[in-house]
Structures are given as structure tokens and as C-alpha cells.
Backbone bond lengths (Angstrom), bond angles and torsions (degrees), N, CA, C in turn:
res aa  C-N    CA-C-N  psi(-1)  N-CA   C-N-CA  omega(-1)  CA-C   N-CA-C  phi
1 M - - - 1.450 - - 1.530 109.89 -
2 E 1.328 115.63 131.32 1.462 120.88 -179.88 1.520 110.84 -77.26
3 H 1.322 115.68 143.10 1.459 120.94 175.48 1.516 107.77 -95.16
4 L 1.328 117.52 108.27 1.454 122.03 -178.07 1.525 110.36 -98.45
5 R 1.323 114.97 142.57 1.453 122.28 176.16 1.526 107.89 -135.14
6 M 1.337 116.21 155.83 1.459 120.32 179.73 1.520 110.71 -94.12
7 C 1.320 116.06 130.28 1.468 121.68 174.53 1.524 107.86 -71.62
8 T 1.329 117.57 133.10 1.457 120.63 -178.90 1.519 112.90 -75.52
9 V 1.337 118.34 -11.45 1.462 121.13 178.86 1.527 110.93 -92.53
10 C 1.338 117.07 -59.24 1.469 120.45 -175.31 1.523 112.96 -92.14
11 R 1.357 117.15 -10.23 1.461 123.90 177.21 1.529 113.32 64.54
12 E 1.327 117.78 21.66 1.463 122.07 177.71 1.526 109.72 -95.58
13 M 1.324 115.06 145.37 1.463 121.42 175.81 1.527 108.12 -81.18
14 K 1.330 116.00 125.78 1.459 121.05 -177.31 1.522 109.36 -138.57
15 P 1.341 116.54 159.46 1.472 119.37 176.86 1.530 110.99 -60.69
16 K 1.305 116.14 140.85 1.463 122.72 -178.45 1.528 112.01 -55.90
17 E 1.334 116.86 -33.42 1.463 121.32 -176.80 1.533 113.02 -64.11
18 G 1.328 119.15 -25.98 1.465 121.73 -178.71 1.513 113.75 -96.75
19 L 1.336 116.82 17.02 1.461 121.12 -176.19 1.521 111.30 -122.72
20 T 1.330 115.46 154.07 1.460 122.25 173.13 1.521 107.07 -101.13
21 R 1.331 117.08 133.42 1.466 121.26 -178.99 1.521 110.15 -102.81
22 I 1.332 114.87 132.79 1.448 122.43 174.97 1.524 106.39 -115.24
23 V 1.319 117.64 138.15 1.460 122.38 -173.54 1.522 111.16 -122.68
24 K 1.332 114.55 142.17 1.468 120.96 168.46 1.523 106.31 -117.05
25 T 1.329 116.44 118.55 1.466 121.04 -178.32 1.530 110.15 -80.31
26 N 1.331 116.15 169.79 1.464 121.20 177.72 1.526 112.05 -60.73
27 S 1.339 116.80 -27.74 1.469 120.54 179.25 1.527 112.38 -83.53
28 G 1.347 117.51 -3.40 1.462 121.26 176.47 1.515 114.98 97.29
29 E 1.311 117.90 -0.71 1.461 121.39 178.83 1.535 109.00 -71.78
30 I 1.343 116.54 135.98 1.463 121.81 178.89 1.517 108.01 -120.59
31 F 1.350 115.65 130.15 1.462 119.76 -179.13 1.527 110.41 -155.48
32 I 1.338 115.21 162.53 1.458 121.74 175.17 1.521 107.04 -81.14
33 D 1.326 115.98 130.79 1.463 122.10 -175.05 1.525 110.73 -104.97
34 P 1.332 118.19 97.00 1.469 119.72 -179.10 1.530 113.10 -68.11
35 T 1.342 117.67 -23.69 1.466 120.65 -179.01 1.525 111.97 -82.00
36 K 1.333 116.87 -20.67 1.472 123.99 -176.56 1.527 111.76 61.20
37 K 1.342 116.74 25.20 1.463 121.20 -177.61 1.530 113.37 -134.75
38 A 1.320 118.74 2.78 1.466 121.10 -176.22 1.529 110.41 -66.08
39 D 1.331 115.30 148.79 1.462 120.60 177.84 1.521 110.11 -69.03
40 G 1.317 115.88 142.83 1.454 121.58 176.23 1.515 111.60 128.80
41 R 1.301 115.20 179.72 1.463 122.74 179.28 1.517 108.64 -76.27
42 G 1.327 117.04 125.54 1.458 120.86 -178.00 1.509 112.66 -108.04
43 A 1.312 115.50 147.92 1.461 123.20 172.60 1.521 106.57 -133.52
44 Y 1.310 116.44 147.70 1.456 120.96 -174.89 1.522 111.29 -118.83
45 I 1.329 114.62 145.41 1.460 122.16 177.43 1.519 107.18 -131.08
46 C 1.346 116.60 134.41 1.472 120.79 176.88 1.518 109.35 -58.93
47 D 1.312 116.01 141.66 1.462 119.89 176.80 1.524 111.23 -66.84
48 N 1.341 117.48 -17.62 1.476 120.14 -177.84 1.523 112.72 -119.61
49 C 1.341 118.05 22.36 1.469 120.53 178.64 1.523 110.67 -69.41
50 C 1.324 115.12 157.64 1.470 120.39 176.46 1.525 109.27 -65.83
51 T 1.301 116.52 121.72 1.462 120.10 -178.05 1.523 111.59 -71.84
52 D 1.338 117.58 -26.54 1.467 119.06 178.54 1.531 110.46 -66.41
53 K 1.316 117.61 -35.83 1.465 121.24 176.89 1.526 110.98 -67.71
54 L 1.305 116.12 -38.18 1.460 121.23 -177.25 1.529 110.92 -57.37
55 K 1.308 117.91 -49.25 1.466 122.06 -178.05 1.535 111.01 -75.55
56 K 1.333 116.54 -30.27 1.468 120.97 -176.92 1.526 112.42 -73.24
57 I 1.330 117.75 -48.81 1.466 120.05 -174.94 1.525 113.33 -94.71
58 K 1.324 117.49 -14.13 1.467 123.53 178.09 1.536 112.11 44.18
59 P 1.328 116.85 64.08 1.469 120.48 -175.42 1.529 114.12 -66.49
60 L 1.317 118.02 -21.93 1.468 119.90 -179.72 1.526 111.66 -69.13
61 N 1.339 117.25 -28.38 1.467 120.15 176.89 1.523 109.89 -59.64
62 K 1.320 116.52 -42.37 1.464 120.84 179.71 1.535 110.73 -72.48
63 A 1.319 116.53 -42.60 1.466 120.37 -177.98 1.523 111.96 -62.34
64 F 1.316 117.02 -38.21 1.463 120.87 -177.05 1.536 113.41 -100.61
65 K 1.324 116.56 -2.59 1.469 122.28 179.30 1.521 112.23 54.89
66 C 1.338 114.72 43.16 1.458 121.24 176.08 1.530 107.85 -161.18
67 V 1.314 116.28 171.46 1.463 120.42 177.43 1.521 108.28 -84.06
68 V 1.323 115.60 117.94 1.467 121.38 179.37 1.528 107.29 -87.93
69 P 1.332 117.54 131.14 1.470 120.49 -178.85 1.530 112.12 -58.33
70 D 1.334 115.29 144.16 1.467 120.60 179.27 1.523 111.84 -58.58
71 E 1.331 118.17 -27.89 1.468 120.21 -178.89 1.534 111.49 -62.84
72 I 1.332 118.17 -30.53 1.470 120.91 176.58 1.524 109.20 -67.52
73 Y 1.340 116.56 -46.19 1.466 120.21 177.59 1.526 110.63 -61.63
74 D 1.345 116.15 -41.39 1.475 120.00 179.18 1.514 111.18 -61.71
75 K 1.333 117.53 -42.03 1.475 121.09 178.36 1.523 110.73 -62.38
76 L 1.333 116.76 -41.08 1.471 120.47 179.30 1.514 110.92 -65.85
77 I 1.322 117.71 -41.48 1.465 121.62 179.53 1.519 109.77 -65.34
78 T 1.336 117.44 -43.40 1.462 121.44 178.66 1.516 111.03 -64.13
79 K 1.322 117.06 -40.28 1.465 122.32 179.96 1.521 111.52 -62.76
80 E 1.346 116.85 -38.19 1.458 121.13 -175.39 1.517 112.49 -79.16
81 N 1.328 118.20 -21.63 1.483 119.56 -177.85 1.511 112.12 -90.11
């Protein structure tokens, strides 16, 4: 059985293996989770999503209900290019 997750940018359900996971821990730390297993609230982004949309709509702010630092978005954009 495939593990599907929703991309926070395009809102499509995709296999977990093709997504990047970003985590917000209970202490408020936000980071990219390469293991996809870290404790905390997770949000997923397609590995091939439009990077211009990512920085423009800042979907992680809504997913985590806080302002996510631009450096996280920059790391995701750099990772995808």
C-alpha cells in the first residue's frame, strides 16, 4: 500500500517518496527532514513543484500556523533547482 501525502503547494495527493518533508517541533524549531521520520508537525512539498509559487504563497506559514523564516523557503528552492 502506497503512503500518500498532500503537497502544501499544489494540494495534490502524491506518494511520500516523491515529497520533501518539513517539520515544526513542539519547541517551534522548523527544518527540512531528510529522514521523513522526525517528531513534530510535518508538511510536504513536491520535489518538482514550482519554486516561484512556493515563495509567493508561503504555504508553510498556513500549515504551521506561524511565520516560517525565509531561509527555509530559500533552502527548499535551492534543493529543488
